[in-house]
C-alpha positions as CSV (number, residue, x, y, z in Angstrom):
1,M,-3.7,15.6,4.9
2,I,-1.6,17.2,2.2
3,A,-4.6,19.2,0.9
4,L,-5.3,20.4,4.4
5,R,-1.7,21.6,4.8
6,C,-2.0,23.6,1.6
7,L,-5.3,25.1,2.7
8,L,-3.9,26.2,6.0
9,S,-0.8,27.8,4.4
10,A,-3.1,29.8,2.0
11,S,-5.3,30.9,4.9
12,L,-2.3,32.3,6.7
13,L,-1.2,34.2,3.6
14,L,2.0,32.2,3.4
15,P,3.4,30.8,0.1
16,A,1.6,27.5,-0.4
17,P,4.0,24.5,-0.6
18,L,3.9,22.5,-3.8
19,C,1.3,19.8,-3.4
20,A,1.2,16.4,-5.0
21,E,-2.3,17.0,-6.2
22,E,-1.4,20.3,-7.9
23,N,-1.7,20.0,-11.7
24,P,1.8,20.0,-13.3
25,Y,0.7,22.5,-15.9
26,D,-0.2,24.9,-13.1
27,V,3.2,24.4,-11.5
28,L,4.9,25.2,-14.8
29,G,2.8,28.3,-15.3
30,K,3.5,29.6,-11.8
31,C,7.2,29.1,-12.5
32,L,7.4,30.7,-15.9
33,V,4.9,33.5,-15.9
34,P,6.7,35.8,-13.3
35,L,9.9,35.4,-15.3
36,L,8.4,36.1,-18.7
37,A,5.9,38.8,-17.6
38,A,8.9,41.3,-17.4
39,M,9.3,41.0,-21.1
40,A,5.7,40.8,-22.2
41,K,4.6,42.9,-25.2
42,D,2.1,45.0,-23.1
43,R,3.8,44.5,-19.7
44,Q,1.6,45.3,-16.8
45,S,3.7,43.7,-14.1
46,Q,5.8,46.0,-12.0
47,N,8.8,43.7,-12.4
48,R,10.9,44.3,-15.5
49,A,14.3,43.3,-14.1
50,I,15.6,39.7,-13.6
51,T,18.8,38.7,-11.9
52,L,19.9,35.0,-12.1
53,H,22.9,33.4,-10.5
54,V,23.5,30.1,-12.3
55,R,26.0,27.2,-12.0
56,L,27.0,24.8,-14.7
57,E,26.6,21.3,-13.3
58,Q,27.5,19.3,-16.4
59,G,27.1,19.1,-20.2
60,T,28.2,17.6,-23.4
61,D,31.8,18.3,-24.2
62,I,32.2,20.5,-21.1
63,P,35.7,20.2,-19.7
64,A,35.9,18.9,-16.1
65,D,37.4,22.1,-14.8
66,F,34.6,24.1,-16.3
67,R,31.9,22.2,-14.4
68,G,30.7,24.1,-11.3
69,S,31.6,27.4,-12.9
70,R,29.2,30.3,-12.0
71,A,27.7,33.1,-14.0
72,E,25.4,36.0,-13.3
73,I,22.7,37.1,-15.8
74,T,21.0,40.4,-15.3
75,L,18.3,41.6,-17.7
76,Q,16.1,44.6,-17.6
77,S,13.6,45.1,-20.4
78,P,13.5,46.5,-22.9
79,D,17.2,47.1,-23.6
80,R,19.7,46.3,-20.8
81,L,21.6,43.1,-20.3
82,K,24.7,42.1,-18.3
83,L,26.5,38.7,-18.3
84,S,29.4,37.8,-16.1
85,G,31.2,34.5,-16.1
86,P,33.9,32.3,-17.7
87,L,34.4,32.2,-21.4
88,F,37.5,30.8,-23.3
89,G,39.2,30.3,-20.0
90,K,38.8,33.9,-18.9
91,D,36.3,35.7,-16.7
92,F,34.4,38.2,-18.9
93,T,31.7,40.8,-18.3
94,L,29.6,41.6,-21.3
95,A,27.0,44.4,-21.0
96,R,24.5,46.3,-23.0
97,D,23.1,49.6,-21.8
98,R,20.6,50.6,-24.5
99,D,22.7,51.4,-27.6
100,R,26.1,51.1,-25.7
101,V,27.8,47.7,-25.5
102,W,31.1,46.9,-23.8
103,I,33.1,43.9,-22.6
104,H,35.8,43.5,-19.9
105,P,38.7,42.8,-19.9
106,A,39.6,44.6,-23.1
107,G,42.9,42.7,-23.9
108,P,41.6,39.2,-24.2
109,A,38.5,40.4,-26.0
110,R,40.5,42.4,-28.5
111,A,42.8,39.5,-29.1
112,L,39.8,37.3,-30.0
113,L,38.3,39.8,-32.3
114,D,41.6,40.5,-34.1
115,A,42.6,36.8,-34.4
116,T,43.7,35.9,-37.9
117,D,41.0,33.3,-38.1
118,S,38.7,34.6,-35.4
119,S,35.7,32.7,-36.8
120,A,37.3,29.5,-35.5
121,V,36.9,31.0,-32.0
122,L,34.1,33.5,-32.2
123,P,31.1,32.9,-34.5
124,P,31.3,34.9,-37.8
125,P,29.5,38.3,-37.8
126,E,25.8,38.5,-38.7
127,K,25.6,41.0,-41.5
128,K,22.0,42.0,-40.7
129,F,22.3,42.0,-36.9
130,K,20.8,45.1,-35.2
131,L,20.2,45.8,-31.5
132,G,16.6,45.1,-30.6
133,D,14.4,45.1,-27.5
134,F,14.0,42.2,-25.2
135,E,10.3,41.7,-25.8
136,L,8.1,38.7,-26.2
137,P,5.7,38.7,-29.1
138,I,2.8,37.9,-26.8
139,A,0.7,40.0,-24.3
140,E,1.1,39.4,-20.6
141,K,-2.5,38.2,-20.2
142,Q,-1.7,35.4,-22.6
143,L,1.2,34.1,-20.5
144,A,-1.2,32.2,-18.3
145,L,-1.8,29.9,-21.3
146,L,1.9,29.4,-22.0
147,S,2.2,26.1,-20.2
148,M,-0.4,24.6,-22.6
149,L,2.2,24.8,-25.4
150,F,4.1,22.0,-23.7
151,E,3.6,18.3,-23.1
152,V,4.3,18.1,-19.3
153,K,5.2,14.9,-17.5
154,D,5.1,14.9,-13.7
155,L,8.1,13.1,-12.2
156,G,7.1,13.7,-8.6
157,F,9.4,15.2,-6.0
158,D,13.2,15.3,-6.0
159,E,15.6,17.1,-3.7
160,V,17.9,19.9,-4.9
161,D,20.3,21.2,-2.3
162,G,18.1,19.8,0.4
163,V,14.9,21.4,-0.9
164,E,12.1,19.2,-2.1
165,C,11.3,20.3,-5.6
166,R,8.7,19.2,-8.2
167,A,10.4,17.7,-11.2
168,L,8.8,18.1,-14.6
169,D,9.7,16.8,-18.1
170,L,8.8,19.3,-20.9
171,R,8.4,19.0,-24.6
172,L,6.8,21.4,-27.0
173,M,3.5,20.2,-28.4
174,P,4.2,18.2,-31.6
175,A,2.4,20.7,-33.9
176,L,4.3,23.6,-32.5
177,E,7.6,21.7,-32.4
178,G,7.3,21.1,-36.2
179,S,6.3,24.7,-37.0
180,L,9.3,26.1,-35.0
181,K,11.7,23.6,-36.5
182,S,12.8,22.5,-33.0
183,K,12.2,18.8,-33.1
184,G,14.2,16.7,-30.7
185,W,14.4,19.3,-27.9
186,A,13.4,18.4,-24.4
187,A,13.8,19.9,-20.9
188,R,13.6,18.9,-17.3
189,L,12.7,21.5,-14.8
190,W,12.9,21.3,-11.0
191,V,10.6,23.8,-9.3
192,K,11.0,25.0,-5.7
193,P,8.1,25.3,-3.2
194,D,8.0,29.0,-3.9
195,Y,7.7,28.2,-7.7
196,K,11.2,29.5,-8.5
197,P,13.3,27.3,-10.7
198,A,16.1,25.3,-8.9
199,R,17.6,23.4,-11.8
200,I,17.0,22.9,-15.6
201,T,18.3,20.4,-18.1
202,L,18.1,21.2,-21.8
203,A,18.8,18.3,-24.2
204,R,18.6,17.2,-27.8
205,K,20.2,14.3,-29.7
206,R,23.8,13.7,-28.5
207,W,23.8,17.0,-26.5
208,H,22.7,18.2,-23.1
209,I,23.4,20.8,-20.5
210,V,22.4,21.0,-16.8
211,L,22.2,24.4,-15.0
212,R,21.6,25.0,-11.3
213,I,19.8,28.3,-10.5
214,D,21.3,29.3,-7.2
215,Q,19.5,32.6,-7.0
216,M,16.7,34.4,-8.8
217,Q,15.4,37.9,-8.1
218,L,12.8,40.0,-9.7
219,S,12.6,43.8,-9.3
220,S,11.0,46.8,-10.9
221,K,14.2,48.5,-11.8
222,L,17.9,48.3,-11.1
223,P,20.3,51.2,-10.5
224,S,21.8,52.7,-13.7
225,A,25.3,51.8,-12.4
226,T,24.4,48.1,-12.9
227,W,25.0,48.5,-16.6
228,Q,28.2,50.5,-16.4
229,P,31.8,49.3,-15.8
230,T,32.8,49.5,-12.2
231,P,35.6,52.0,-11.4
232,E,38.0,49.0,-11.4
233,Q,36.8,47.7,-14.8
234,A,36.5,51.1,-16.6
235,P,40.2,51.4,-17.7
236,E,40.0,47.9,-19.2
237,A,36.5,48.0,-20.8
238,L,36.3,47.7,-24.5
239,E,33.4,49.3,-26.5
240,L,31.9,46.9,-29.0
241,T,30.0,47.3,-32.2
242,A,26.6,45.7,-32.3
243,K,27.9,42.9,-34.6
244,D,30.8,42.1,-32.3
245,Y,28.4,42.1,-29.3
246,S,26.3,39.5,-31.2
247,R,29.4,37.4,-31.8
248,F,30.2,37.2,-28.1
249,L,26.6,36.5,-27.2
250,R,26.5,33.6,-29.6
251,A,29.8,32.3,-28.2
252,I,28.4,32.4,-24.7
253,G,25.2,30.6,-25.9
254,G,27.4,27.9,-27.4
255,L,29.5,27.6,-24.2
256,R,32.7,27.7,-26.2
257,E,35.8,26.9,-24.3
């Protein structure tokens, strides 16, 4: 009956629902490939812009009042990025438009950079950091094999915000895990019926984080104004050097509070 329902959906040119019989590696591939194709080395996909609205559900050492906080991540390959969300108790917007990088609001950002011992707050500068393109080292046609780099365990179905999702546990293949020096990392991914991610957990020994993906949109190109300060932000936007941009990126990646 489930197989018949999937066949009927396909025949009507509607998105086929996730089926219990569907191979979990295929589910993972259909979730990851559209996201990663925008950054493939020889991109053929029309989409090269990704917009994500995410919410922090929980995590190790995350203060209670920080849980539920929301952030927006916008990326357009090869060289545009915009992050908006809370950091150090303030709402920041950090953006890169090719070679130009800026942050808003200027006052708190400048105070962090000028702190007597700023390395206690922001990570220390990377001496050799340079702005590079957002590009994967693999061709788009190879992305179809990407799911085979993981050990995938099918956990069945689980509801996320009332939507029945396929839950998958992921680990890198042991040989790859060792070569990348990433032992101990694991992930759990909830995939919606349209193969978009709904929730993801990243974990390693004594650390984890759970993110809810409230919205994901792929597009060919975003307006140039996306990467510029709004008229309200412009008076309080601070231009950053590449090294200071890297410091804020790593602080965001570490979810410092």
